[in-house]
C-alpha positions as a Markdown table, in Angstrom:
| # | Residue | x | y | z |
|---|---|---|---|---|
| 1 | Met | -58.0 | 137.8 | 57.8 |
| 2 | Gly | -55.3 | 137.1 | 55.3 |
| 3 | Lys | -51.9 | 136.7 | 55.4 |
| 4 | Tyr | -50.9 | 140.7 | 54.7 |
| 5 | Phe | -54.1 | 142.1 | 55.3 |
| 6 | Gly | -55.8 | 142.5 | 58.2 |
| 7 | Thr | -59.0 | 144.2 | 58.8 |
| 8 | Asp | -57.9 | 147.8 | 58.1 |
| 9 | Gly | -55.6 | 147.1 | 54.9 |
| 10 | Phe | -51.7 | 145.9 | 54.7 |
| 11 | Arg | -50.2 | 147.8 | 57.3 |
| 12 | Gly | -46.5 | 147.5 | 58.9 |
| 13 | Glu | -43.3 | 149.5 | 58.9 |
| 14 | Ala | -42.4 | 150.9 | 56.0 |
| 15 | Asn | -39.7 | 148.7 | 53.6 |
| 16 | Lys | -39.6 | 146.5 | 56.1 |
| 17 | Thr | -43.3 | 145.0 | 56.5 |
| 18 | Leu | -44.7 | 146.4 | 54.0 |
| 19 | Thr | -42.6 | 147.2 | 50.8 |
| 20 | Phe | -42.5 | 149.1 | 47.7 |
| 21 | Glu | -42.4 | 145.8 | 45.9 |
| 22 | His | -45.7 | 145.1 | 47.7 |
| 23 | Ala | -46.9 | 148.0 | 46.9 |
| 24 | Ile | -46.3 | 147.7 | 42.7 |
| 25 | Lys | -47.8 | 144.0 | 42.7 |
| 26 | Ile | -50.9 | 145.4 | 44.5 |
| 27 | Gly | -51.1 | 147.8 | 41.5 |
| 28 | Arg | -50.3 | 145.4 | 39.1 |
| 29 | Phe | -53.1 | 143.0 | 40.0 |
| 30 | Leu | -55.9 | 145.6 | 40.2 |
| 31 | Gly | -55.3 | 147.0 | 37.4 |
| 32 | Trp | -55.7 | 143.7 | 35.6 |
| 33 | Tyr | -58.4 | 142.5 | 37.9 |
| 34 | Tyr | -60.4 | 145.4 | 37.4 |
| 35 | Gly | -59.2 | 146.3 | 33.5 |
| 36 | Ala | -58.1 | 143.7 | 31.3 |
| 37 | Asn | -59.6 | 141.1 | 33.1 |
| 38 | Gln | -62.7 | 142.6 | 32.4 |
| 39 | Gly | -61.9 | 143.7 | 29.1 |
| 40 | Lys | -61.8 | 147.3 | 29.7 |
| 41 | Lys | -59.3 | 150.2 | 31.1 |
| 42 | Ala | -59.6 | 150.0 | 35.2 |
| 43 | Lys | -60.1 | 153.5 | 36.6 |
| 44 | Val | -58.4 | 153.8 | 39.9 |
| 45 | Val | -58.1 | 156.5 | 42.6 |
| 46 | Ile | -55.6 | 156.8 | 44.9 |
| 47 | Gly | -54.9 | 159.0 | 48.5 |
| 48 | Lys | -52.5 | 159.5 | 50.6 |
| 49 | Asp | -51.7 | 160.9 | 54.0 |
| 50 | Thr | -48.6 | 162.8 | 54.9 |
| 51 | Arg | -45.8 | 160.1 | 55.8 |
| 52 | Arg | -42.7 | 160.3 | 54.5 |
| 53 | Ser | -42.9 | 157.0 | 52.8 |
| 54 | Ser | -46.4 | 157.7 | 51.1 |
| 55 | Tyr | -45.1 | 159.0 | 48.2 |
| 56 | Met | -43.1 | 156.1 | 47.5 |
| 57 | Phe | -46.2 | 154.0 | 47.7 |
| 58 | Glu | -48.0 | 156.2 | 45.4 |
| 59 | Tyr | -45.6 | 155.9 | 42.8 |
| 60 | Ala | -44.9 | 152.2 | 43.3 |
| 61 | Leu | -49.1 | 151.7 | 43.1 |
| 62 | Cys | -49.4 | 153.9 | 39.9 |
| 63 | Thr | -46.4 | 152.0 | 38.7 |
| 64 | Gly | -47.8 | 148.7 | 38.8 |
| 65 | Leu | -51.6 | 149.7 | 37.7 |
| 66 | Met | -50.1 | 151.6 | 34.5 |
| 67 | Ala | -48.3 | 148.4 | 33.8 |
| 68 | Ser | -51.4 | 146.5 | 34.2 |
| 69 | Gly | -52.9 | 149.0 | 31.6 |
| 70 | Ala | -54.9 | 151.2 | 34.2 |
| 71 | Asp | -55.5 | 155.0 | 34.8 |
| 72 | Ala | -54.4 | 156.1 | 38.3 |
| 73 | Tyr | -56.2 | 159.4 | 39.6 |
| 74 | Ile | -54.4 | 161.1 | 42.1 |
| 75 | Met | -56.1 | 162.9 | 45.0 |
| 76 | His | -52.6 | 163.5 | 46.6 |
| 77 | Val | -52.8 | 164.4 | 50.5 |
| 78 | Thr | -56.3 | 164.0 | 51.3 |
| 79 | Thr | -58.4 | 161.9 | 54.1 |
| 80 | Thr | -59.4 | 158.0 | 54.0 |
| 81 | Pro | -63.2 | 159.4 | 53.8 |
| 82 | Ser | -62.7 | 161.2 | 51.1 |
| 83 | Val | -61.3 | 158.4 | 49.1 |
| 84 | Ala | -64.1 | 156.4 | 49.9 |
| 85 | Tyr | -66.7 | 159.3 | 48.6 |
| 86 | Ile | -64.9 | 159.8 | 45.4 |
| 87 | Thr | -64.8 | 156.5 | 44.9 |
| 88 | Arg | -68.5 | 155.8 | 45.0 |
| 89 | Val | -69.5 | 159.1 | 43.8 |
| 90 | Asp | -67.1 | 159.3 | 40.5 |
| 91 | Asp | -67.5 | 155.8 | 39.5 |
| 92 | Phe | -64.2 | 154.3 | 39.8 |
| 93 | Asp | -63.6 | 150.7 | 40.0 |
| 94 | Cys | -61.6 | 150.6 | 43.3 |
| 95 | Gly | -60.2 | 153.1 | 45.5 |
| 96 | Ile | -56.7 | 152.8 | 47.1 |
| 97 | Met | -55.6 | 154.8 | 50.6 |
| 98 | Ile | -52.1 | 155.1 | 51.6 |
| 99 | Ser | -52.1 | 155.3 | 55.5 |
| 100 | Ala | -51.2 | 153.6 | 58.7 |
| 101 | Ser | -54.0 | 155.9 | 60.3 |
| 102 | His | -53.1 | 156.7 | 63.9 |
| 103 | Asn | -49.7 | 154.8 | 64.0 |
| 104 | Pro | -46.3 | 156.5 | 63.7 |
| 105 | Phe | -45.0 | 157.9 | 60.9 |
| 106 | Tyr | -42.3 | 155.2 | 59.8 |
| 107 | Asp | -45.4 | 153.0 | 59.4 |
| 108 | Asn | -47.7 | 152.9 | 56.4 |
| 109 | Gly | -50.8 | 151.2 | 54.8 |
| 110 | Ile | -52.5 | 150.0 | 52.0 |
| 111 | Lys | -56.2 | 150.2 | 52.6 |
| 112 | Leu | -58.2 | 148.9 | 49.5 |
| 113 | Leu | -62.0 | 149.8 | 48.7 |
| 114 | Asn | -64.5 | 148.5 | 46.2 |
| 115 | Gly | -66.3 | 150.7 | 43.9 |
| 116 | Asn | -68.8 | 151.2 | 46.4 |
| 117 | Gly | -66.4 | 153.0 | 48.6 |
| 118 | Glu | -66.4 | 150.3 | 51.4 |
| 119 | Lys | -63.9 | 148.1 | 52.3 |
| 120 | Met | -62.6 | 145.3 | 49.5 |
| 121 | Asp | -64.1 | 142.0 | 50.1 |
| 122 | Glu | -62.2 | 139.0 | 51.4 |
| 123 | Glu | -62.4 | 137.0 | 48.2 |
| 124 | Thr | -60.6 | 139.8 | 46.1 |
| 125 | Ile | -58.0 | 140.6 | 48.7 |
| 126 | Leu | -57.1 | 136.6 | 48.7 |
| 127 | Lys | -56.5 | 137.0 | 45.3 |
| 128 | Val | -54.2 | 140.0 | 45.8 |
| 129 | Glu | -52.3 | 137.8 | 48.4 |
| 130 | Asp | -52.3 | 134.9 | 46.2 |
| 131 | Tyr | -50.9 | 137.3 | 43.6 |
| 132 | Ile | -48.0 | 138.8 | 45.8 |
| 133 | Asp | -46.9 | 135.2 | 46.8 |
| 134 | Gly | -46.6 | 134.1 | 43.1 |
| 135 | Lys | -49.5 | 132.0 | 42.9 |
| 136 | Leu | -51.0 | 133.8 | 39.8 |
| 137 | Glu | -49.5 | 135.3 | 36.8 |
| 138 | Ile | -50.8 | 138.2 | 34.7 |
| 139 | Pro | -49.9 | 139.6 | 31.8 |
| 140 | Val | -48.5 | 143.3 | 31.3 |
| 141 | Ser | -49.9 | 146.1 | 29.1 |
| 142 | Glu | -48.1 | 146.9 | 26.1 |
| 143 | Arg | -48.5 | 150.2 | 23.4 |
| 144 | Glu | -51.5 | 152.2 | 23.7 |
| 145 | Gln | -52.8 | 149.7 | 26.5 |
| 146 | Ile | -50.4 | 151.0 | 29.1 |
| 147 | Gly | -52.1 | 153.4 | 31.4 |
| 148 | Arg | -51.6 | 156.6 | 32.6 |
| 149 | Thr | -51.9 | 158.8 | 35.9 |
| 150 | Val | -54.1 | 161.6 | 36.2 |
| 151 | Asp | -54.2 | 164.4 | 38.6 |
| 152 | Tyr | -57.4 | 164.7 | 40.2 |
| 153 | Val | -57.2 | 167.1 | 43.0 |
| 154 | Ala | -60.7 | 168.0 | 41.9 |
| 155 | Gly | -61.9 | 164.9 | 43.4 |
| 156 | Arg | -60.4 | 166.4 | 46.8 |
| 157 | Asn | -62.4 | 170.0 | 46.0 |
| 158 | Arg | -65.5 | 167.8 | 45.4 |
| 159 | Tyr | -65.6 | 166.1 | 49.0 |
| 160 | Ile | -65.0 | 169.6 | 50.4 |
| 161 | Gly | -68.0 | 170.7 | 48.5 |
| 162 | Phe | -70.0 | 167.7 | 49.9 |
| 163 | Leu | -68.6 | 168.3 | 53.7 |
| 164 | Ile | -69.8 | 172.0 | 53.6 |
| 165 | Ser | -73.5 | 170.9 | 52.3 |
| 166 | Leu | -73.6 | 169.0 | 55.6 |
| 167 | Ser | -74.1 | 171.6 | 57.2 |
| 168 | Lys | -77.9 | 173.0 | 58.0 |
| 169 | Tyr | -76.0 | 175.9 | 60.3 |
| 170 | Ser | -73.6 | 178.7 | 60.0 |
| 171 | Phe | -70.9 | 178.5 | 62.8 |
| 172 | Lys | -70.7 | 181.9 | 63.1 |
| 173 | Asp | -69.2 | 183.2 | 66.3 |
| 174 | Val | -68.6 | 179.7 | 67.7 |
| 175 | Lys | -64.8 | 179.3 | 68.8 |
| 176 | Val | -63.5 | 176.0 | 67.3 |
| 177 | Gly | -60.3 | 174.3 | 68.1 |
| 178 | Leu | -58.8 | 171.7 | 65.5 |
| 179 | Asp | -56.3 | 169.3 | 66.2 |
| 180 | Val | -55.4 | 167.8 | 62.8 |
| 181 | Ala | -52.6 | 165.4 | 63.6 |
| 182 | Asn | -49.9 | 166.8 | 61.1 |
| 183 | Gly | -52.2 | 164.2 | 58.9 |
| 184 | Ala | -54.4 | 164.1 | 56.6 |
| 185 | Ala | -56.9 | 166.7 | 57.4 |
| 186 | Trp | -54.3 | 169.2 | 57.9 |
| 187 | Gln | -55.8 | 171.6 | 54.8 |
| 188 | Thr | -59.3 | 170.4 | 54.7 |
| 189 | Ala | -60.9 | 170.7 | 58.2 |
| 190 | Arg | -59.4 | 174.2 | 58.5 |
| 191 | Gly | -61.0 | 175.2 | 55.0 |
| 192 | Val | -64.4 | 173.7 | 56.0 |
| 193 | Phe | -64.8 | 175.3 | 59.1 |
| 194 | Glu | -63.4 | 178.6 | 57.9 |
| 195 | Ala | -66.3 | 178.5 | 55.1 |
| 196 | Leu | -69.3 | 177.7 | 57.5 |
| 197 | Gly | -68.0 | 180.9 | 59.4 |
| 198 | Ala | -66.4 | 179.3 | 62.5 |
| 199 | Lys | -63.5 | 181.3 | 64.1 |
| 200 | Thr | -60.9 | 178.5 | 63.6 |
| 201 | Tyr | -57.8 | 177.8 | 66.0 |
| 202 | Val | -55.8 | 175.0 | 64.3 |
| 203 | Met | -53.1 | 173.4 | 65.8 |
| 204 | Asn | -50.5 | 170.5 | 64.5 |
| 205 | Asp | -50.9 | 171.5 | 60.9 |
| 206 | Ala | -47.4 | 171.6 | 59.6 |
| 207 | Pro | -46.8 | 168.1 | 58.6 |
| 208 | Asp | -43.2 | 167.2 | 57.3 |
| 209 | Gly | -43.2 | 163.6 | 56.6 |
| 210 | Leu | -42.0 | 162.6 | 59.9 |
| 211 | Asn | -44.5 | 164.1 | 62.6 |
| 212 | Ile | -47.9 | 162.7 | 61.7 |
| 213 | Asn | -49.4 | 161.6 | 64.9 |
| 214 | Thr | -46.1 | 162.6 | 67.1 |
| 215 | Asp | -47.5 | 163.1 | 70.2 |
| 216 | Cys | -51.0 | 165.0 | 68.7 |
| 217 | Gly | -54.2 | 164.3 | 67.0 |
| 218 | Ser | -56.8 | 162.0 | 68.9 |
| 219 | Thr | -54.4 | 159.9 | 70.5 |
| 220 | His | -52.9 | 162.3 | 72.6 |
| 221 | Ile | -55.8 | 164.5 | 72.6 |
| 222 | Glu | -54.5 | 166.2 | 76.6 |
| 223 | His | -52.9 | 169.0 | 74.1 |
| 224 | Leu | -56.2 | 170.1 | 72.5 |
| 225 | Gln | -58.0 | 169.8 | 76.0 |
| 226 | Lys | -55.5 | 172.2 | 77.3 |
| 227 | Phe | -55.6 | 174.5 | 74.2 |
| 228 | Val | -59.5 | 174.9 | 74.2 |
| 229 | Val | -59.5 | 175.7 | 77.8 |
| 230 | Asp | -56.4 | 178.4 | 77.3 |
| 231 | Asn | -58.0 | 179.7 | 74.2 |
| 232 | Gly | -61.5 | 179.8 | 75.7 |
| 233 | Leu | -62.8 | 178.1 | 73.1 |
| 234 | Asp | -66.4 | 176.9 | 72.6 |
| 235 | Val | -65.6 | 172.8 | 71.4 |
| 236 | Gly | -62.0 | 171.1 | 69.9 |
| 237 | Phe | -62.0 | 168.4 | 67.5 |
| 238 | Ala | -58.7 | 166.1 | 67.4 |
| 239 | Tyr | -58.6 | 163.8 | 64.1 |
| 240 | Asp | -56.1 | 161.0 | 63.5 |
| 241 | Gly | -53.7 | 160.7 | 60.7 |
| 242 | Asp | -56.0 | 159.9 | 58.1 |
| 243 | Ala | -58.9 | 161.5 | 59.5 |
| 244 | Asp | -61.6 | 158.9 | 59.9 |
| 245 | Arg | -61.8 | 159.0 | 63.4 |
| 246 | Cys | -62.6 | 162.4 | 65.7 |
| 247 | Leu | -62.5 | 162.9 | 69.5 |
| 248 | Ala | -63.7 | 166.0 | 70.7 |
| 249 | Val | -63.3 | 168.2 | 73.9 |
| 250 | Asp | -66.2 | 170.2 | 75.2 |
| 251 | Glu | -65.7 | 173.9 | 76.5 |
| 252 | Lys | -64.3 | 172.6 | 80.1 |
| 253 | Gly | -61.7 | 170.6 | 78.7 |
| 254 | Asn | -63.6 | 167.6 | 78.9 |
| 255 | Val | -63.0 | 164.4 | 76.5 |
| 256 | Ile | -65.8 | 163.3 | 74.3 |
| 257 | Thr | -65.4 | 159.9 | 73.1 |
| 258 | Gly | -66.9 | 158.1 | 70.4 |
| 259 | Asp | -69.3 | 156.4 | 73.2 |
| 260 | His | -70.5 | 160.2 | 74.4 |
| 261 | Ile | -70.8 | 160.9 | 70.5 |
| 262 | Leu | -73.2 | 157.7 | 69.9 |
| 263 | Tyr | -75.4 | 158.7 | 72.6 |
| 264 | Ile | -75.2 | 162.6 | 71.5 |
| 265 | Tyr | -76.2 | 162.2 | 68.2 |
| 266 | Gly | -77.9 | 159.1 | 68.4 |
| 267 | Leu | -80.7 | 161.1 | 70.9 |
| 268 | Tyr | -81.1 | 163.6 | 68.6 |
| 269 | Met | -82.0 | 161.1 | 65.7 |
| 270 | Lys | -84.2 | 159.8 | 68.0 |
| 271 | Glu | -85.9 | 163.0 | 68.9 |
| 272 | Arg | -86.3 | 164.2 | 65.2 |
| 273 | Gly | -87.7 | 160.7 | 64.4 |
| 274 | Lys | -84.6 | 159.8 | 62.2 |
| 275 | Leu | -83.2 | 156.9 | 64.4 |
| 276 | Leu | -84.4 | 153.7 | 62.2 |
| 277 | Asn | -85.3 | 151.0 | 64.0 |
| 278 | Asn | -84.5 | 153.3 | 66.9 |
| 279 | Lys | -80.8 | 151.8 | 67.5 |
| 280 | Val | -77.4 | 152.7 | 67.4 |
| 281 | Val | -74.5 | 150.1 | 66.7 |
| 282 | Thr | -71.7 | 149.8 | 69.2 |
| 283 | Thr | -68.8 | 147.3 | 70.0 |
| 284 | Val | -68.2 | 145.3 | 72.3 |
| 285 | Met | -65.6 | 147.4 | 73.8 |
| 286 | Ser | -68.2 | 150.3 | 74.2 |
| 287 | Asn | -68.6 | 151.6 | 78.1 |
| 288 | Phe | -71.1 | 150.5 | 79.9 |
| 289 | Gly | -72.1 | 153.7 | 81.0 |
| 290 | Leu | -73.1 | 154.5 | 77.4 |
| 291 | Tyr | -75.2 | 151.5 | 77.4 |
| 292 | Lys | -76.8 | 152.9 | 80.9 |
| 293 | Ala | -78.0 | 156.2 | 79.5 |
| 294 | Leu | -79.1 | 154.5 | 76.5 |
| 295 | Asp | -81.8 | 152.6 | 78.4 |
| 296 | Lys | -82.8 | 155.6 | 80.1 |
| 297 | Val | -83.8 | 157.4 | 76.8 |
| 298 | Gly | -85.1 | 154.0 | 75.5 |
| 299 | Ile | -82.7 | 153.8 | 72.8 |
| 300 | Glu | -81.8 | 149.9 | 71.5 |
| 301 | Tyr | -78.3 | 148.7 | 70.6 |
| 302 | Asp | -76.5 | 146.2 | 68.8 |
| 303 | Lys | -73.2 | 144.9 | 69.5 |
| 304 | Thr | -70.5 | 143.8 | 67.6 |
| 305 | Lys | -66.9 | 142.7 | 67.6 |
| 306 | Val | -64.1 | 145.3 | 67.8 |
| 307 | Gly | -63.6 | 146.9 | 64.2 |
| 308 | Asp | -65.4 | 149.8 | 62.0 |
| 309 | Lys | -65.7 | 146.9 | 59.5 |
| 310 | Tyr | -68.0 | 144.7 | 61.8 |
| 311 | Val | -70.1 | 148.2 | 62.6 |
| 312 | Tyr | -70.6 | 148.7 | 59.2 |
| 313 | Glu | -71.7 | 145.2 | 58.4 |
| 314 | Asn | -74.1 | 145.4 | 61.0 |
| 315 | Met | -75.4 | 148.6 | 59.5 |
| 316 | Leu | -75.5 | 147.2 | 56.0 |
| 317 | Gln | -77.5 | 144.5 | 57.3 |
| 318 | Thr | -79.9 | 145.7 | 59.5 |
| 319 | Gly | -80.4 | 149.4 | 58.1 |
| 320 | Asn | -79.2 | 151.0 | 61.2 |
| 321 | Arg | -77.9 | 154.3 | 60.6 |
| 322 | Ile | -75.4 | 155.4 | 63.2 |
| 323 | Gly | -72.6 | 153.4 | 64.7 |
| 324 | Gly | -69.2 | 153.0 | 65.9 |
| 325 | Glu | -66.6 | 152.8 | 68.2 |
| 326 | Gln | -65.4 | 154.5 | 71.7 |
| 327 | Ser | -62.1 | 155.5 | 69.4 |
| 328 | Gly | -64.3 | 157.9 | 68.0 |
| 329 | His | -64.6 | 155.9 | 64.5 |
| 330 | Ile | -68.4 | 157.0 | 63.9 |
| 331 | Ile | -70.2 | 155.7 | 60.8 |
| 332 | Phe | -73.1 | 157.9 | 59.2 |
| 333 | Ser | -74.5 | 155.4 | 56.9 |
| 334 | Lys | -76.9 | 158.1 | 55.3 |
| 335 | Tyr | -74.0 | 160.2 | 54.0 |
| 336 | Glu | -70.6 | 157.4 | 53.9 |
| 337 | Thr | -69.5 | 154.2 | 54.1 |
| 338 | Thr | -66.6 | 154.3 | 56.5 |
| 339 | Gly | -65.9 | 156.7 | 59.5 |
| 340 | Asp | -65.0 | 160.4 | 58.7 |
| 341 | Gly | -63.6 | 162.6 | 61.4 |
| 342 | Ile | -64.6 | 165.8 | 59.9 |
| 343 | Val | -68.2 | 164.6 | 59.2 |
| 344 | Thr | -68.7 | 163.6 | 62.8 |
| 345 | Ser | -67.1 | 167.2 | 64.1 |
| 346 | Leu | -69.6 | 168.6 | 61.7 |
| 347 | Lys | -72.8 | 166.4 | 62.9 |
| 348 | Leu | -71.8 | 167.5 | 66.6 |
| 349 | Met | -71.8 | 170.9 | 65.8 |
| 350 | Glu | -75.4 | 170.9 | 64.3 |
| 351 | Val | -76.6 | 169.5 | 67.7 |
| 352 | Met | -75.1 | 172.0 | 69.8 |
| 353 | Leu | -76.3 | 174.4 | 67.6 |
| 354 | Ala | -79.7 | 172.9 | 67.3 |
| 355 | Lys | -80.2 | 172.8 | 70.8 |
| 356 | Gly | -78.2 | 175.7 | 72.0 |
| 357 | Lys | -76.3 | 174.0 | 74.3 |
| 358 | Pro | -72.6 | 173.3 | 75.3 |
| 359 | Met | -71.0 | 170.2 | 74.7 |
| 360 | Ser | -70.6 | 169.8 | 78.0 |
| 361 | Glu | -74.3 | 169.4 | 79.0 |
| 362 | Leu | -75.0 | 167.2 | 76.0 |
| 363 | Ala | -72.1 | 164.9 | 77.2 |
| 364 | Ala | -73.3 | 164.8 | 80.6 |
| 365 | Pro | -75.9 | 161.8 | 80.7 |
| 366 | Val | -73.1 | 159.4 | 79.6 |
| 367 | Val | -71.3 | 158.8 | 82.9 |
| 368 | Phe | -68.3 | 156.2 | 82.3 |
| 369 | Tyr | -67.5 | 153.3 | 84.7 |
| 370 | Pro | -64.3 | 152.2 | 85.5 |
| 371 | Gln | -62.7 | 149.7 | 83.8 |
| 372 | Val | -60.0 | 147.4 | 84.0 |
| 373 | Leu | -58.6 | 145.3 | 81.0 |
| 374 | Lys | -55.4 | 143.0 | 81.7 |
| 375 | Asn | -54.2 | 140.7 | 78.6 |
| 376 | Val | -53.4 | 137.1 | 79.7 |
| 377 | Arg | -50.9 | 135.2 | 77.5 |
| 378 | Val | -52.1 | 131.6 | 76.9 |
| 379 | Lys | -50.8 | 128.6 | 74.9 |
| 380 | Ser | -54.2 | 128.4 | 72.8 |
| 381 | Lys | -57.1 | 131.3 | 73.0 |
| 382 | Pro | -59.5 | 129.0 | 71.8 |
| 383 | Glu | -58.7 | 126.4 | 74.8 |
| 384 | Ala | -58.7 | 128.9 | 77.3 |
| 385 | Gln | -61.4 | 130.8 | 76.5 |
| 386 | Asn | -63.9 | 127.3 | 75.7 |
| 387 | Asp | -62.4 | 125.8 | 79.4 |
| 388 | Pro | -65.8 | 125.1 | 81.6 |
| 389 | Asp | -64.1 | 126.3 | 84.9 |
| 390 | Val | -63.2 | 129.5 | 83.1 |
| 391 | Gln | -66.6 | 129.9 | 81.7 |
| 392 | Lys | -67.9 | 129.5 | 85.2 |
| 393 | Ala | -65.8 | 131.7 | 86.8 |
| 394 | Val | -66.8 | 134.3 | 84.0 |
| 395 | Ala | -70.7 | 133.3 | 85.0 |
| 396 | Ala | -70.0 | 134.0 | 88.3 |
| 397 | Val | -68.5 | 137.6 | 88.0 |
| 398 | Ala | -71.5 | 138.3 | 85.6 |
| 399 | Glu | -74.2 | 137.4 | 88.2 |
| 400 | Ala | -72.6 | 139.4 | 91.1 |
| 401 | Leu | -72.3 | 142.4 | 89.0 |
| 402 | Gly | -75.9 | 141.9 | 88.1 |
| 403 | Asp | -77.0 | 145.4 | 86.0 |
| 404 | Glu | -74.4 | 147.3 | 87.9 |
| 405 | Gly | -71.7 | 146.4 | 85.7 |
| 406 | Arg | -70.1 | 144.1 | 83.1 |
| 407 | Ile | -67.3 | 141.6 | 82.4 |
| 408 | Leu | -66.3 | 140.5 | 78.8 |
| 409 | Val | -63.4 | 138.2 | 78.0 |
| 410 | Arg | -62.4 | 137.8 | 74.3 |
| 411 | Glu | -59.5 | 136.5 | 72.3 |
| 412 | Ser | -57.1 | 139.2 | 70.5 |
| 413 | Gly | -57.2 | 139.4 | 66.8 |
| 414 | Thr | -53.6 | 139.8 | 66.8 |
| 415 | Glu | -52.2 | 138.3 | 69.8 |
| 416 | Pro | -51.8 | 135.2 | 71.7 |
| 417 | Val | -53.8 | 136.5 | 74.5 |
| 418 | Ile | -57.1 | 136.7 | 76.2 |
| 419 | Arg | -58.4 | 140.2 | 77.1 |
| 420 | Val | -60.1 | 140.2 | 80.4 |
| 421 | Met | -62.3 | 143.2 | 80.8 |
| 422 | Val | -64.6 | 144.2 | 83.8 |
| 423 | Glu | -66.6 | 147.7 | 84.4 |
| 424 | Ala | -68.0 | 148.4 | 87.5 |
| 425 | Gly | -68.6 | 150.8 | 90.1 |
| 426 | Thr | -65.3 | 151.1 | 91.9 |
| 427 | Asp | -61.8 | 150.1 | 90.3 |
| 428 | Glu | -61.1 | 147.7 | 93.2 |
| 429 | Thr | -64.3 | 146.1 | 92.5 |
| 430 | Cys | -63.1 | 145.7 | 88.9 |
| 431 | Glu | -59.6 | 144.7 | 89.2 |
| 432 | Lys | -61.0 | 142.1 | 92.0 |
| 433 | Tyr | -62.9 | 140.5 | 89.5 |
| 434 | Val | -60.5 | 140.5 | 86.7 |
| 435 | Asp | -58.4 | 138.9 | 88.8 |
| 436 | Gln | -60.7 | 136.2 | 90.2 |
| 437 | Val | -61.3 | 135.2 | 86.4 |
| 438 | Ile | -56.9 | 135.1 | 85.5 |
| 439 | Asp | -56.7 | 132.9 | 88.7 |
| 440 | Val | -58.3 | 130.3 | 87.1 |
| 441 | Ile | -57.0 | 130.4 | 83.7 |
| 442 | Lys | -53.5 | 130.1 | 85.6 |
| 443 | Ala | -54.8 | 127.5 | 87.5 |
| 444 | Lys | -55.9 | 125.6 | 84.7 |
| 445 | Gly | -52.4 | 125.4 | 83.1 |
| 446 | His | -53.7 | 127.9 | 79.8 |
| 447 | Leu | -50.9 | 130.6 | 80.4 |
| 448 | Ala | -48.2 | 130.5 | 77.9 |
């Protein structure tokens, strides 16, 4: 990770951590780097979510791009996966999404995508950061070389057509609830489900620039749970602010997490001979209950570091076809390069209709184990993590748990803390073993 950009872009409070000056400079560099630097005019596509500040960042990015000679194609309010899709299929040099995902409205972010619709490589990101910090100079364009903006709502419409084309079944007579989080999916999701024939019930679809993710969407799924039960719906889907993740609710009001989704669709792929390598890709934070369920049906799994970036890297290297996170960030590599909440919901609908089973029955084999996670603030993460006595304590817990639980000790990527997590049969067992390891960290003097 660089100085400004983390695993999911440059994110922070608008005009405090992430400013319009940053956006202008990002546009300036990308317009030059993909254009004049290569002896051509760059084409860059931009999307944004519904935050008030997204408009400011959109204009700032466009200003920087045009000043460097690039043409900026504006998709307006749209989802992160739609920008990734259009960047790839319409041959753009790169794509930009303005969103802070599930963060509150006053935060925002700038996500950069390469010409394949994938997260931009670290080497290019570091060059962007060097320009922001004044370590590089680039020329401005003049006369006929100055860029322009192009209204590109057609790209969003093409993406909607792509979503509709994914469904093998009519959704006629299926009652579906959608919580669009007052975010980027507020128009798209309803249109897709209604085009496929679903009786669609939508909530939190009145964005005002200040209410994105506010007590709604996948981070506040309890509202969708009640909505599904109160309205007698067959299933519900909740998205986050930029709609790159999806959680579901079954007909009984139970939450269907990303782990459930990996199991449901991974098994569906295996049954049809579509699960290449017989593997799904998880992160180390997937629940132990998922692994037990996968073991029972003979599906193998890879575990990556936390972050959809690492899930996708694994899929790219191995050819694995489905992967994701418990948060609902699910990647179907046959179709896209990033998580896509609407695609995820369409794929879950496909399994329900193909098998003729309710969501509760499809998810039932995944029984979550109780989990306790505690953060320990330390002086040095590597020293605490690598202390022989700490490692010995972790090994002792792992041995005691056997195949009835697990322990995970990892460094936070953003804070000076060690995270100690145990999953086991009871909350009491989890608490006991987490505290057992933390006591050793304390005794060895690692606390900050």
